[in-house]
C-alpha positions, 0 to 999 in steps of 0.5 A: 582546694590542694592537688595530689602529685603522682610520679609513675602515673600509669595504668596500675597502681597509679591510675587507681591512686589517682581514681581514689583521690579524685572521688575525695575530689583532689585535682591531680598532676599526673607526672609520667614519662608519656604524654597523655596520662589524664587520659588515665581518669575519666573528664570529670576529674580535675587532671594536668599531665606532665611528661618527665623521666624520674631518672632525669633530675632537671626533668622532674624537678621541671615538672614538679614545679609546672605542678606547683604552679598549676595547682599550688603546693601539693596536699599529697605526693604520691611516688609510684614509679619502680623498675621490676625485673627479675635479676640474680645476684652479679647478673646484672652489670654496676650501671645497670643496679645504678639505674634501677637504684635511680628509678626505685629510690633517688626519684623520690629523694630528688621530688622530697628534696624539692618539694617538702621544704616548702609544705608545712602538712600533708603526705609524702607517700612511696609504692614500697614492695619486697618486704622479704628480699629475695634472690631473684630480684636483687635491684628490686629488693635493694631499691624497695629496702632503700625506700623503707630507709628513705621513709624514715629519714624524711620523716626524721626530717619533715615532721609535720608532713606524714611520710609513709609507704604502701608495700606490697607482698605479691604481683599487682594485677586486677581482679586479684587479692592484689588489684590496684583498687584494692592497694590504693585504699591504702594510699587514701588510708594514710593520707587520711590517718590524724596526726597522732595515728600515723603509721610509717607502712602499711603491707598488703598481703592480699585482700584482707590486708 
């Protein structure tokens, strides 16, 4: 069975999404900046880990190639990497803004361009946020606006792939309405949607959304 590639596999949403798909029997390819991400899921699940900074194009492409060699072309790709930090207008240098853009948008574009041309079906899902821009989070607001545009562009370019985002309208925290497990359910919902019912975005505003 084709696997699930999660880019930005960490202890929050990344782990929750990994567990959600693992429970459906999907093998996992977990890409993170540090080694050992396979420890995010119990040993009874099939998980491979790879190290890459999503802003390092060569390293990211190499990790994706390694995942395909181990598991074959994926059924699902989840881009969960983001640089989340407060910054007011003009507070960050142009270099810092570009670095944030590289994490929030360009890593997803690189992954899509590397894998989607070889896929005839499946899902490419991105963790979104900031449904309304916030002046105290300029780089993140710009990045998440870029994610929405990227979803539309990729949908047009690869019509056989379900490209969508899960937009989170609040701070992620276990045991709250923004628990990672609640958010992870949206990723499975999007992937499981029949083609005629594909949504481009699910906005999570709390436990009831």
